[in-house]
BAPA-428028 format. One line per field, with one value per residue (C-alpha): x, y, z; residue in one letter. Coordinates in steps of 0.1 Angstrom, whole numbers. Example, Ala and Ser with C-alpha at 12.3 -4.5 7.8 and 13.67 -1.06 7.14 Angstrom:
REM residues 2
X 123/137
Y -45/-11
Z 78/71
code A/S
//
This chain:
REM residues 776
X 1/13/25/9/42/78/107/138/172/204/236/273/298/273/281/280/243/224/213/195/181/165/153/133/119/109/91/68/32/23/33/23/56/83/120/141/178/200/237/255/287/294/329/322/298/270/255/260/240/212/212/207/173/163/168/147/120/104/95/130/152/186/193/229/249/283/289/269/260/231/207/213/208/174/166/173/153/123/126/123/94/58/40/10/34/70/92/131/151/192/207/223/189/160/122/97/75/41/59/49/14/6/17/-1/-31/-33/-26/-55/-78/-67/-59/-31/2/26/29/55/65/87/122/147/184/204/238/256/270/239/210/179/167/146/158/163/155/122/111/90/77/63/53/15/-5/-13/-36/-42/-20/4/40/24/0/26/56/75/75/102/126/114/144/149/135/134/107/77/56/48/18/37/14/23/61/55/35/63/91/112/149/175/207/241/254/255/226/204/172/162/160/134/116/111/100/74/61/54/39/16/-20/-18/7/0/24/23/40/47/81/82/121/155/183/217/244/277/303/330/313/314/278/274/256/286/316/314/352/358/358/339/311/311/305/277/259/262/251/221/211/213/187/165/167/160/126/115/130/94/57/40/27/63/71/72/84/115/122/120/142/169/167/176/201/219/214/226/246/260/273/287/307/320/330/350/374/387/397/403/440/458/458/420/413/409/386/364/364/348/325/312/307/291/263/264/255/224/212/187/204/177/179/215/209/187/214/231/255/286/273/273/307/318/298/314/349/338/329/363/382/400/407/430/399/378/400/402/364/359/383/368/331/343/361/331/335/300/288/278/285/318/326/317/343/337/337/371/359/324/325/287/287/299/314/314/350/353/382/390/376/408/427/446/435/402/385/351/336/340/302/296/310/289/268/230/217/188/214/223/196/190/205/192/195/181/207/196/161/155/136/151/146/122/102/111/121/153/161/195/204/222/214/237/234/246/281/288/308/285/302/300/282/252/219/195/161/136/100/74/44/10/-22/-6/8/44/61/97/119/154/181/216/239/274/300/293/306/291/283/317/333/345/338/316/287/262/250/219/195/160/140/101/89/57/38/47/40/5/-3/0/-32/-47/-62/-54/-19/11/33/64/96/105/143/152/191/208/245/259/235/215/185/168/140/124/111/135/139/168/163/197/199/193/169/157/148/134/124/110/77/65/35/33/4/-23/-37/-14/14/35/55/81/88/86/55/39/62/93/97/104/71/54/23/-2/-22/-49/-59/-43/-50/-17/3/10/29/40/51/54/46/61/40/25/33/8/-2/-19/-31/-60/-85/-96/-134/-157/-141/-169/-165/-129/-108/-70/-63/-30/-20/8/6/26/6/-28/-35/-54/-67/-86/-79/-106/-97/-103/-113/-108/-109/-131/-138/-110/-79/-74/-52/-47/-27/-10/2/38/35/12/37/67/49/41/79/79/93/82/117/137/170/166/142/118/82/66/31/14/-13/-44/-75/-106/-141/-175/-172/-135/-98/-68/-31/-16/6/39/38/52/88/114/126/116/105/121/107/131/116/131/156/132/129/95/102/76/89/80/79/97/65/60/36/36/50/60/90/95/128/159/179/198/209/199/220/201/226/257/281/317/339/375/399/436/440/417/383/365/334/307/279/252/221/200/214/188/202/231/265/292/289/319/314/336/335/337/344/341/371/367/353/357/334/364/363/385/376/387/376/355/362/328/317/283/267/232/215/233/261/287/309/341/364/393/383/419/417/390/407/429/466/469/438/445/419/402/410/382/356/362/329/340/346/380/363/324/323/292/291/288/283/291/273/284/276/297/269/276/252/250/238/205/201/170/147/146/184/181/161/193/217/239/267/297/332/368/400/433/421/394/356/335/299/276/246/218/218/191/185/222/247/276/305/319/351/364
Y 1/33/53/89/107/102/114/122/116/124/113/118/115/116/84/104/118/97/73/97/114/81/73/107/97/62/77/98/98/98/61/60/70/56/70/71/73/86/74/105/82/85/71/65/40/61/36/6/27/34/-2/-15/6/-6/-42/-34/-13/-21/17/27/20/29/44/49/72/86/118/149/169/175/193/162/137/153/150/114/107/127/104/71/87/74/91/117/141/147/160/164/158/165/138/154/171/158/157/162/132/151/170/152/146/181/194/167/174/208/202/176/203/234/221/244/234/229/235/247/247/262/251/247/250/225/211/200/231/252/230/236/272/291/293/332/329/313/336/359/333/313/336/325/301/312/289/291/324/334/352/382/383/372/387/373/340/352/344/309/296/261/229/210/221/217/189/194/181/158/170/205/196/177/201/229/204/218/206/216/232/213/241/249/270/251/254/290/293/263/273/310/297/272/302/322/294/281/288/290/277/269/282/268/280/247/233/206/203/204/219/210/235/217/227/220/242/213/218/234/264/270/270/306/314/294/310/282/283/321/316/292/316/343/322/310/347/355/328/340/377/365/352/387/410/422/427/452/426/412/450/440/406/421/444/420/395/421/432/398/393/425/415/379/370/404/404/369/380/413/388/364/393/386/349/350/342/371/353/351/387/400/374/376/415/409/381/407/437/411/407/442/454/434/446/474/509/519/486/490/527/514/490/494/520/496/476/509/517/483/485/519/502/475/500/517/486/491/457/464/487/456/433/456/460/421/414/441/427/390/395/409/446/454/433/465/490/505/533/566/595/631/648/668/705/695/678/678/653/619/593/554/543/518/510/536/566/583/569/599/592/576/557/558/591/602/611/575/573/597/585/599/612/587/557/567/550/536/501/481/447/427/404/392/389/376/379/393/379/409/399/426/420/430/437/443/452/479/512/532/552/530/538/563/562/564/590/594/628/610/605/575/574/542/541/514/521/508/515/546/560/560/555/565/541/544/535/521/525/505/498/469/456/478/466/473/454/480/487/517/532/513/486/495/477/489/472/471/461/447/478/489/453/456/481/461/456/419/422/445/452/443/469/477/499/531/538/578/582/615/617/652/667/636/623/587/573/536/508/481/452/426/397/377/341/329/344/371/344/322/347/334/345/348/356/391/385/356/355/375/361/381/369/388/380/392/412/410/437/420/445/430/434/424/407/401/372/371/338/317/282/266/237/237/203/174/139/105/69/37/44/78/115/130/167/185/222/249/261/298/309/307/277/254/215/216/186/183/186/175/184/173/207/196/163/179/150/161/137/146/135/137/157/147/175/184/211/238/221/243/221/193/162/143/113/110/73/73/44/57/85/65/40/68/73/87/122/156/169/147/160/161/130/153/157/183/180/212/212/235/231/230/241/244/278/286/271/280/274/255/280/263/278/244/242/253/218/195/161/130/97/70/39/18/42/70/99/119/153/175/210/249/268/300/317/298/272/234/215/179/166/128/121/96/100/133/141/173/200/213/235/255/263/283/276/283/254/244/259/291/288/256/250/226/210/187/169/138/105/90/57/42/48/48/84/105/141/167/203/205/228/225/237/266/250/214/186/180/191/195/182/187/159/167/150/131/127/107/111/108/102/131/136/166/175/194/214/240/271/275/244/260/291/283/287/299/321/355/383/394/432/438/423/423/405/372/343/327/295/284/252/225/201/167/131/100/70/36/24/51/73/109/137/173/177/196/228/223/253/261/262/283/309/313/320/335/331/351/347/363/345/355/384/366/363/332/331/302/307/282/280/258/239/231/245/266/282/313/325/359
Z -1/-10/20/24/32/19/39/20/41/25/42/39/67/96/116/149/140/118/143/165/131/120/156/157/123/136/167/146/158/118/113/76/59/37/45/15/29/0/6/-12/-14/23/29/68/82/83/55/80/107/80/69/102/106/72/85/117/102/65/63/57/24/12/-23/-31/-54/-59/-42/-58/-30/-10/-36/-61/-33/-23/-63/-61/-31/-48/-77/-54/-36/-39/-10/-17/7/8/33/36/68/70/86/113/127/144/140/168/174/163/135/105/119/130/93/74/96/87/48/48/63/44/9/11/-13/15/52/74/112/137/143/173/173/197/204/233/248/242/248/230/221/195/161/153/115/122/149/128/103/126/154/152/133/97/78/41/37/11/14/-5/24/53/40/72/53/30/60/59/36/46/29/59/84/56/43/5/-15/-40/-70/-62/-63/-95/-111/-109/-113/-83/-84/-59/-76/-72/-49/-12/3/-21/0/-7/-45/-41/-11/-19/-55/-36/-16/-47/-67/-39/-40/-1/25/62/88/123/154/170/167/142/136/156/137/150/154/156/180/152/125/101/85/54/68/94/71/64/55/26/-7/-24/2/-2/-41/-36/-13/-38/-64/-44/-35/-73/-81/-53/-67/-102/-90/-77/-100/-116/-105/-82/-63/-54/-42/-8/-10/-28/-3/24/4/-2/33/44/20/36/73/69/36/29/66/61/34/53/82/59/53/89/81/42/33/17/-18/-19/-6/-40/-50/-19/-29/-62/-50/-22/-47/-71/-42/-32/-67/-68/-36/-38/-27/-6/15/17/31/60/72/105/107/110/77/59/67/56/24/17/22/-2/-28/-22/-25/9/17/49/61/56/72/105/103/99/128/152/145/146/180/196/196/189/218/238/210/209/232/216/206/212/176/173/179/187/222/222/190/190/169/166/179/149/127/102/122/125/92/79/44/47/21/40/47/83/83/82/117/132/162/160/193/188/192/227/241/277/284/313/328/359/371/403/420/457/488/518/556/563/535/511/474/463/426/411/377/357/340/312/284/253/240/267/298/327/352/389/385/365/386/384/394/396/402/406/381/399/379/361/395/401/434/438/450/471/447/457/431/429/405/382/347/319/284/274/301/321/359/361/384/366/392/412/438/448/474/479/514/519/525/489/476/492/469/437/420/422/387/359/342/363/380/361/371/352/350/347/339/337/324/316/294/285/298/291/304/300/316/334/309/302/324/326/332/368/392/366/345/374/395/429/442/478/499/512/536/542/508/483/466/443/413/395/359/323/312/278/260/279/305/338/359/394/394/427/427/455/469/438/432/444/454/493/496/476/486/470/475/456/427/428/435/458/456/482/474/481/455/456/463/434/416/416/412/402/388/383/345/335/300/277/255/225/220/228/255/286/315/345/381/409/439/474/497/535/562/550/518/498/509/483/477/443/436/402/391/378/358/330/325/323/299/275/269/235/240/229/226/202/217/255/252/279/276/298/317/329/356/360/379/358/373/363/346/352/351/370/364/396/414/434/468/482/497/469/464/434/438/417/412/393/374/348/340/335/359/366/382/398/395/387/356/347/357/393/380/384/358/354/334/323/306/310/341/341/376/389/405/434/453/449/474/474/504/512/502/505/468/469/465/463/441/455/433/450/444/453/445/425/409/430/428/404/387/380/375/354/342/303/278/241/222/196/164/174/189/211/247/277/310/347/369/401/436/447/480/487/519/534/500/484/460/461/433/444/423/430/411/401/378/359/349/314/321/287/287/267/275/244/241/215/236/273/283/262/283/288/292/295/315/317/345/332/347/335/347/355/322/306/291/295/300/311/348/348/367/386/383/420/418/389/410/433/405/394/419/411/430/420/423/409/389/375/377/375/374/379/358/340/303/284/315/321/346/333/346/328/334/326
code M/T/P/R/L/S/V/V/V/P/F/Y/N/V/R/D/Y/I/G/D/C/L/D/S/I/A/R/Q/T/W/T/D/F/E/A/I/L/V/D/D/G/S/P/D/D/S/A/A/I/A/Q/D/F/C/D/R/D/P/R/F/R/I/V/A/Q/E/N/Q/G/L/G/P/A/R/N/T/G/V/R/H/A/D/G/E/Y/I/T/F/V/D/S/D/D/L/V/T/R/H/G/F/E/K/L/I/R/T/L/D/G/S/G/S/S/F/A/G/G/N/A/R/R/F/N/N/S/S/G/V/R/P/S/W/I/H/R/L/P/F/A/K/D/R/I/A/T/H/V/I/E/S/P/D/L/I/L/D/R/M/A/W/N/K/V/Y/R/R/S/F/W/D/D/F/G/Y/E/F/P/A/I/R/Y/E/D/Y/P/V/T/L/K/A/H/L/D/A/V/T/V/D/A/L/A/V/P/V/Y/Y/W/R/E/R/E/S/G/E/S/I/T/Q/Q/K/F/Q/L/G/N/M/E/D/R/V/H/S/A/E/L/V/M/D/L/I/E/T/G/D/T/L/R/E/V/R/R/R/V/H/S/H/F/T/Q/I/D/M/L/T/L/M/M/A/F/G/A/A/P/A/D/E/E/Q/N/L/L/K/L/A/R/R/L/M/D/R/L/D/D/S/V/L/A/R/A/H/S/Y/D/R/I/Q/H/S/A/L/A/A/G/D/V/D/L/L/R/R/L/A/H/F/R/N/D/G/G/L/R/G/G/A/R/A/L/S/R/P/G/R/P/W/Q/F/E/H/N/Y/P/G/V/Q/D/Q/S/A/S/V/S/R/E/L/Y/R/L/P/M/K/D/L/T/L/A/T/S/V/R/E/V/G/W/L/D/D/G/S/L/S/V/K/G/T/A/E/I/R/H/L/E/T/K/T/S/S/S/L/R/I/G/L/V/V/G/G/V/E/T/P/L/A/V/R/R/Y/D/A/T/D/T/H/G/D/P/A/L/V/G/F/E/V/R/L/D/K/A/L/L/G/K/L/K/G/T/G/A/P/A/H/F/M/V/R/L/K/S/G/R/L/R/R/I/G/K/L/R/G/Q/R/P/G/S/P/G/W/P/P/G/A/W/I/D/G/T/S/W/V/Q/P/G/P/G/A/D/G/A/F/V/L/R/R/M/V/D/P/T/R/L/T/A/V/S/Q/T/A/D/A/L/V/L/Q/G/R/V/P/V/G/L/E/D/P/K/L/Q/V/T/R/P/L/A/G/K/D/Q/E/L/P/L/T/F/S/G/D/G/R/D/F/S/V/R/I/P/V/R/P/I/I/E/D/T/N/P/D/D/P/F/T/Q/R/T/T/W/A/F/R/L/V/G/K/D/D/E/K/L/L/L/W/T/A/D/P/Q/A/V/H/H/L/A/D/G/R/M/V/S/L/T/R/S/T/G/G/Y/V/N/L/H/E/A/P/L/R/L/P/A/E/H/V/N/V/V/A/G/S/N/G/L/E/L/R/I/D/G/A/V/L/D/G/D/G/Y/V/F/S/W/R/R/Y/L/D/D/S/D/A/H/A/D/V/A/C/R/L/T/V/E/D/G/R/W/T/A/S/S/D/L/A/D/L/I/P/A/D/A/V/V/N/S/T/D/P/L/A/S/L/A/D/W/I/L/F/A/T/G/P/D/G/A/E/H/A/V/Q/C/E/P/F/L/S/A/R/L/P/V/E/V/E/Q/A/G/H/T/A/A/L/R/P/H/A/G/T/L/H/L/E/V/R
//
């Protein structure tokens, strides 16, 4: 019987990745598929791994050919495909378990030509995070739309996050060109040719970012790679040269190439060998000559300087500009210079600004007053012993030094009324990596917190900074990793809970919850988790709804009431959760469940007000963890055993400061812990072993901080904020399996922890659920 979906998977030299890729396909909830695995002359044992899947699962089959490249290999797969629908998967990536089903279901309902979905980036060192390029196209569900109607879809340049109707594919005769960056000429033409398309906000695809930079899209500094990039861009621009209906599409495409592909060519001057610089110059000019002048004129000021140097053929300046950018010189925006003879005006302190015989007009270096904006961050959030809330952060004007003569005022805005706060200022590291008077702390006592509204808009902070003749005002923003991202909440009286966190516009806000639906205690038996809580007045006949959001699965559990009829308990059996082991996240192998109480006419999320300590239940090598979300609500995670770090301590040791990380022993002994950092542009890594002690059911991994400061580290003079080393805590089990130690959310709420030793600063922070130590 002909399968409804054909999955084309070309592979070449991916033995370390293809097994996981094919496993994610085999686990799909959409089971009516065939997988055509195209061996593009792979010299390693990728074919043997692929053949093993074929032997075990008749839905998989191999087609072999001599090496021709990814585009021709995809074309070969299409010729061998029989399905009603067709999709493409790169052999080092992963597919979410519901990905194919969600895309096919929407196509069955809409009749669109093809459907695409959101994507995530992932690797060992950075974990899982949103894909920046897919953020706008898939910000929300858009069914039966078109790129002319939704121009954000021009950013949807990859072939692999989509399912195409095979009749549509054949009608237009799509073929991938035999170049790198082969996706965009096909995907944009498909967007233009389609009657309608469906765009889904749900992640359907996981896009690997290799530590080694070996994948095609990460090989940015090879001339052949650059030539293919430009050729691909030219093919795309040829599609949109004429037609009034394509005017906005054309503008967005040219803007995208200016921001991404032109920028990549400019950065390549920092790595190009001297004998290839003139070839790179010609190539970059070729692309720039195709780009619309009005789009180039709206580019970032640094880009315009590089474009001008390119037009002048000033390779030396292009090289210096590229090095500055590649080395992180734009991280905080270069410190401004006062213009000669005009101290009230400023210039960007970028390479070339003071060249005697400049090839670039000095006017391009001028720093407009509108760019001197307020920059704020939230660095620590915590509750003090007296019940007051402490918020620490930074405030400065971008590009300018913050002097001691500056003044800072911060107010709390509740219902449109602003209350001034006492501000303690202190020296902290600014956006340029320099110590300056940018740090601040405000404290809000219970009386002030009691003025927060229980309904309506949350309260926010208004920041006013005066430095010299400049005054800037804006909301407090910029939550950093740690407690700003996982802010703890607390009771301010018998019925009111205050929860800090991000607002709808990204600003840092405070929410007051009066008599919230809440978890008050949690325990476990041999086969279940037992939750205790309290429901608010007015929630009639409530039941606990446990939801698996990505799968669309709900189940309701009855509550047992006691006391005044508002205290409840509920038993959650663990076995059914563990038996449903097909994970929603194909990289971490984790599935998340959310909790809410559903009444007759209303429903409420379940807020965590119990002790700040997760509960873990281990069975059959799978771990069920009840913990909190970033917003403070109850979450349940089911995943393979990943030892969580729960506490951090820094103590004086015999060799300076000693770092101690501890957590619960969940699966016997035999574990080994080490701090690991991945080497630049490599999958290789360096490890520093930890000293392990196990006592009273807890493990402690200890390290001397001195051992985590690289002996050969060189401070980056261009970017003082660059880390000398970024360490990740790893655990190796008795079976030799390695995994990054998870940073428990309640620990995240107590981070960062920063310490100094031997002139270096080490900061413990959570990143993508793992524990990182950044050394500067």
